[in-house]
N, C-alpha and C positions, 0 to 999 in steps of 0.2 A: 600441723600448725607451723612446721619449720619455715615453709615458704612465706607465710604471713609475717612471722617474727623477723625473718631475714629482710623483707621489704622495709620494715619499720626500723629495725635496730641498727642496720649497717650505715645509716646516715646520722646516727646520734653521736653527740660529742663523746659520750662514754666509750662507745665502740672505737671511735677514731683514736682516743687516748691509749687504749689498750693495744690497738693495732700499731701505733707509733712506738710504744714501749717494746712490743715484740720485735718490730723491725730493727730497733736500735740495740736489741739484746739487753734491755733494761727493765724487764718485767718486775713488778713489785712482788714481794713475798706474799702479800695479801691485799685483795681488793674487796671493798664493800660496795655492792651495787644496790642502790636504793631506788625502787620502782614501785609506785602505788598500785600497779596492775598485778595483783597477786595471782590472777588466773593465767597470766602469760609469763610470769616470772621464771618458771623453770625452762620454758622454751628460750627465753632470752639468755639464761645462764648457760644452756647447752651451746648456744652460738658463741658466747665468750669462751667457753671451754674448748670448743672446736678451734677457735682462733688461736688460742694459746698452744694447743697440741698439734695443729694441722701440719702435715708434712710440707705443704706449700706455703704455709704462713698466711692463709687467706680465709680460713673457714670454708674451704671449697665444697664440703659436703660429699666429696667423692673418694678421698683417700681413706685408708683403713681407720686411722684414729677418728676422723669425722663421722664415718658411718657407724662405728661402734659407740662413740660418745652419744650419738642420737638415740641409741638403744640402751644407754647406760651400761654398756658391756665392755668398755675398754679397760684393760688391766691396770693402766697407770692413771686412771681417773675414777675416783670414788665419789658417789653421791650420797648425801645425807639430808633428811633422816632415813634410816634403813626401813623403819616401820612407822606408820601413822604420819601425823603432820607436825609433830613437835620434836625438835632436836634435843635429845636427852644426854645425860652424862655417859651412857653406854656408847652413844655415837661418837662423842669426843674421845673417849678411851680408845675406841677402835681407830679413829683418825690418828691420834698421837702415836699409837703403837706402829702404825704403818709409815709414819714419816721417816723412820730409820731404815726402812727397806729400800734398797736401790731400785730404780725404775727397771721394768722388765723389757719394754719395747722402745721407749723414747729417752730423751735426755733429762726428763723431769717427772715428778709426781704431782698430780693436781687433785685437790680435794674441794668439792663443791657442796656448800651448805645452803639449802633452799628453805626460805621461810624463817630466817633467823629472828624475826620479830617474835616468834614463838619459842625461841631457845630459853631454857630454864636458866635462872641466875647461876645455879651451880655449874651447869655446862659452860656458861660464859667464863666463869672463873677458871675452869679447868683448861680452857684453850689459851688463856692469857700467856703462859710461859712459851708456848709454841709460837704465838704471834710476836712475842718479845725477842725470842732467840730462835728464829726459824732455821731448821736444818737446811743444808745446801741442796739446791735443786728441788725445792718444795714450793709450791704455790697454792694458796688457799683463796678460793673464790666464794665470798659470802653474799647471798642475795636476801634482801629484806623488803617487804612492802612498806615498812616505815622503820625509823630508827628510835621510836619512842621508848621501847623496852630494852634497848641495847645499853650496856654499861658504858660509861664514859671511858673507862680503861680499855675496853674493846675498841671503841671508835677511834681512840687516839693512836692505835697501833696498826691501822689499816689505811690504804689509799682509797678514799671515798669517791665514788662516781655516781651522779644522779641521772636517772632517766625520767624526765618530766613528762606530764601528759602530752600526748600527740595532738596535733591540730586535726580538725574535722576533715580537711582535704587529704591529709596523710592517711588517716584511717580509711577514708572512702576508697582511695587508690589501692590500699593494701587488701581490702575486703571485698571489693565489688566483683572481682572475678568469680569468687566462690559463693558469695551471698548476693544473688542476682536481683532480688526484689528491691530496687533502689529506693522506693518510697518507704518501705519498711526499714531498710538499712539506715536511711537518713533520720528516721524517727528514733532508732536505737542509738545512733551517733549523738543525737541531741540530748539523750539521757545518760550517755556513757561516761561523761566527765573526762574525755580524752584517754580513756582506758580501753584498748581494743578487746581485751578479754571480757570486760563488762558489756561492751557493745555486742559481741557475739552471743553472750548469754541472754541479753535482752532480745536480740533478733530471734533466737531460737525459742525463747520462753514466752516473751510478751507480757509477763506478769508485772513488770515494772511500770506499765501503763497505769495500773491501779495506784502505784506509789506516786506517779506524777499527778494524778487526780487528787490524791490526798495532800500532796505538797501545795498544790494550787488552792485547795480548800483552806489549808492552814494559813497561807499567806494572804488570801483575798476574801475569805468568808468569816474567819474567826475574828470576833469583835471585842470580846471581853474575857476576863479570867473565869467567868461563870461557864464559859463554853469549853474550857480546857479539857474537862473530863470526857466530853463528847468526841474529841479528837484523840486524846490519850489512849482510849480503849482500842483504837485501831493500830496502835504501835506496840510491838513486842520485840523480844530478843532476836527473833528470826528476821525481822525486816528493818530494824533500826539503823543498821549500817547503810543499807541501800537508801533508806529514806533520807538520812543525813546527806548522802552523795547527791540525791535528786534535789533536795532543798538548796544545797550549795550551787548546783547547776542553775536552778531557777533564779536564785539571787544574782548570780553572775550575769545571767542573760538580761535581767532587768537593768543592771548597772551599765551594761555595754550597749544594749540594743533597744531597750524599751522603758526609758525613764518616764515617758508620758503615762504609761500604764501604772508604773510604780507610784507616781504622784497622785494619780486618780484614786489609788487605794491607800493613800496616807503615808507613803514611804518617802523619806528624803534620802539623798546620797549617803549622809552620815549614818542614818539608821541601817541602810543596807550593808554598809561596810562593817558596822558593829555586829550585825547579825552574821555576816560572813565569818568574822573572827570568832564569834561565839560557837558557830557550827564546827569550826576547826578544833576548838577546845573540846567540844563534846565528842568529836571523832576520836580524839586522843583518849578521852575517858572510856569510851567503848572498847578501845584496844586494850585498856587495862581492866576489862571485865567489870566495869561499873554497872550498877543495877539499872536495867533498861527502863523500868517504870519511872525511876527517879530522873534519869537522863531525859526521857520523853517529856515529863512535866517541866523540867528546867528549860528545855528547848522552847516549848510552847509559851511559857511565861516570859522567857527572855525576848522572844519575837514581839510579843505584845508590849513588853516594857520598853524596848528600844524604839519601836514604832511611835509610841505616844510621847516618850521622853524627847525625841528629836523634833516632834511637832511643836513643842513648847519653846524650843531654842530659836 
């Protein structure tokens, strides 16, 4: 995945900022990389880590630090979590204990935390002092798919860099060499929401086509609150995140490319914008482990509510 990540990330503003910091010798003690593509996040973080530790200063992929970082085996670069997908207090205890150890091979020690949106509140509080008073020659790279669950005190002590969704053309260029069925790839890109990791998963799995059908049924066939149960029973904790992403993509497509179809189905621009905001709010609720059944019902009722409310204005 390194080649795909490299094609995408090296042109991002976030990468250019860290590259400039490195070149000037002004690396921040801590970076927060926010990227909604959780499936590609670690690959991106490895490229940032390589950039910071590379002997040539370019994330060359060839020098010893770059090769070992790609395997998570470089002595002066630690990755967390050590086990599972949630950063726990034990991980932060390990990190803090190692910040006082001098680098073994390079001029600095680097600590990479992947999936920080899943970091426990206790672990976040434990890392605060290190972020406030970082030891010399220590850099902490924090990657998160969203910052909803990060404490304000953590966010205020890091240099935040965002990696927004990529354009369809950028993703197509990055993936087309390896994923050669262009028609299938374009279908996956249309559903991927600008996230290459999601596009790859859809390309390989194809299951999201069913979610696209469900999203279209909800938007264009659901007529009244009496039908909510009919659609709600098709939504569960395993598919609700993907369904929200597909719904957001469908709404965005209507707004930008097909207002004629939207109007034919009773949607105004105001209704679609309100639905888009509502879906983002429900996306945050799901990140906080809200009850999927309640969220599903709220989404369906809100779509109907906004649709008919804006028709009356």
